[in-house]
C-alpha positions as CSV (number, residue, x, y, z in Angstrom):
1,M,-2.8,-44.7,36.1
2,S,-5.7,-43.1,37.9
3,Q,-5.4,-40.8,40.9
4,F,-6.9,-43.4,43.1
5,D,-4.3,-46.0,42.0
6,K,-1.6,-43.5,42.8
7,L,-3.1,-43.0,46.2
8,L,-3.1,-46.8,46.8
9,R,0.5,-46.9,45.7
10,R,1.4,-44.2,48.3
11,I,-0.4,-46.2,51.0
12,R,1.4,-49.4,50.1
13,S,4.7,-47.6,50.3
14,L,3.8,-46.1,53.7
15,D,4.2,-42.5,52.5
16,K,4.9,-40.1,55.4
17,N,2.8,-37.3,54.0
18,L,-0.7,-38.9,53.7
19,R,-3.6,-36.8,54.9
20,F,-6.6,-37.9,56.8
21,E,-8.9,-37.2,53.8
22,E,-6.9,-39.5,51.7
23,L,-7.2,-42.4,54.1
24,Q,-10.9,-41.6,54.5
25,K,-11.4,-41.8,50.7
26,V,-9.7,-45.2,50.5
27,L,-11.6,-46.7,53.5
28,E,-14.9,-45.4,52.1
29,H,-14.1,-46.9,48.7
30,Y,-13.8,-50.3,50.4
31,G,-17.2,-49.9,52.1
32,Y,-16.3,-48.4,55.5
33,I,-18.5,-45.8,57.0
34,M,-17.1,-42.9,59.0
35,S,-18.6,-41.8,62.3
36,G,-17.3,-39.5,65.0
37,P,-18.2,-38.8,68.6
38,A,-20.9,-36.2,69.3
39,S,-18.5,-33.8,70.8
40,G,-14.9,-32.8,71.2
41,S,-12.7,-35.6,69.9
42,S,-10.7,-35.5,66.7
43,H,-10.8,-39.3,66.3
44,K,-13.0,-40.8,63.7
45,T,-14.1,-44.4,63.6
46,F,-14.6,-46.3,60.3
47,R,-16.9,-49.3,60.5
48,K,-17.8,-52.1,58.1
49,P,-20.1,-55.1,58.8
50,G,-18.0,-58.1,59.7
51,K,-14.8,-56.1,60.2
52,M,-13.1,-54.6,63.2
53,P,-13.6,-50.8,63.6
54,I,-10.7,-48.6,62.7
55,T,-10.2,-45.4,64.7
56,I,-8.0,-42.7,63.2
57,P,-7.2,-39.2,64.5
58,Q,-8.1,-36.4,62.1
59,H,-4.6,-34.9,62.0
60,D,-2.2,-34.2,59.1
61,P,0.1,-35.9,58.4
62,I,-1.2,-39.2,59.6
63,K,1.2,-41.3,61.8
64,R,2.7,-44.4,60.2
65,A,0.9,-46.8,62.5
66,Y,-2.5,-45.7,61.1
67,V,-1.2,-45.8,57.5
68,E,0.0,-49.4,58.2
69,H,-3.5,-50.3,59.4
70,V,-5.1,-48.9,56.3
71,K,-2.5,-50.7,54.2
72,A,-3.5,-54.0,55.8
73,V,-7.2,-53.2,54.9
74,V,-6.2,-52.5,51.3
75,E,-4.3,-55.7,51.0
76,S,-7.0,-57.7,52.6
77,E,-9.7,-56.3,50.4
78,D,-7.6,-56.8,47.3
79,D,-7.0,-60.4,48.3
80,N,-10.8,-60.9,48.8
81,E,-11.5,-59.4,45.3
82,E,-8.9,-61.8,43.7
83,N,-10.5,-64.8,45.4
84,N,-14.0,-64.0,44.3
């Protein structure tokens, strides 16, 4: 099992110790592009054409609500891959 697969497993299990960089890696794998405000905010926004933007604060560990959001993205993207 690859490291990326292990990371996906941790996201699916809603691991409490996920770091921002790990969520960033997963979202970028699925085609999201990160952007941040010009000044001052620790929140980063991930965008993908045709999808709602996802905003996540750059803190460690990441709160469960944000992990749940990324989990929903992973499941949605996996469903799309299976249907194509």
